[in-house]
Steps between C-alpha positions, in 0.01 A plus 500: 500500500138548401593820318748310284233239428265778385776633272571162341394597146724805499790305651450224241514761222848592626610137519528533878460219749410544864633267769450546873658343805357461847578365844183293471489123484457338158123448535435869575739612224314280250167644617623857456659413164169363377326822607748735331585290196878499531749281687553558872806335648480387859714468811710818486727494806704763677811366323336544159384851593854594603641350180291735286551794734141509622392613844382219726245589766603290802179582690278343235756271330427637157698662222393852411434587134797466266425549135715457194468568130729261318573496128499192278868439568455500879638851558326689782381828346324629810470395863280636775524407866265588784579502871134485597149435374501791253719554197374250247542570130169566331436305177450823301843622612666171410334510157618860442853402594496197269374719215778750568762223479341370180503846341867544589579164349314591180707819459828311499 
């Protein structure tokens, strides 16, 4: 999440918003949100993880990374799921993908 916070200016230039979700309690989510500068939802459960198709780690009771790029109309343009601690989308890659979608839209 820190990488997305560092890329805030570039994300803002694209009109992008970042929102995160965590298994953490509300106090910890607020603390992290204050550190990164974007909203962090709290209390993700196994049911919520299953609803979005994410992998739940029953040994640690956490949801593994699940990342989505959603357009202004709520359409999921890209989704990435991890089954372990690696596999997160890097901010630079998300920005490249958003620029690609913008360039395609401009050509229409």
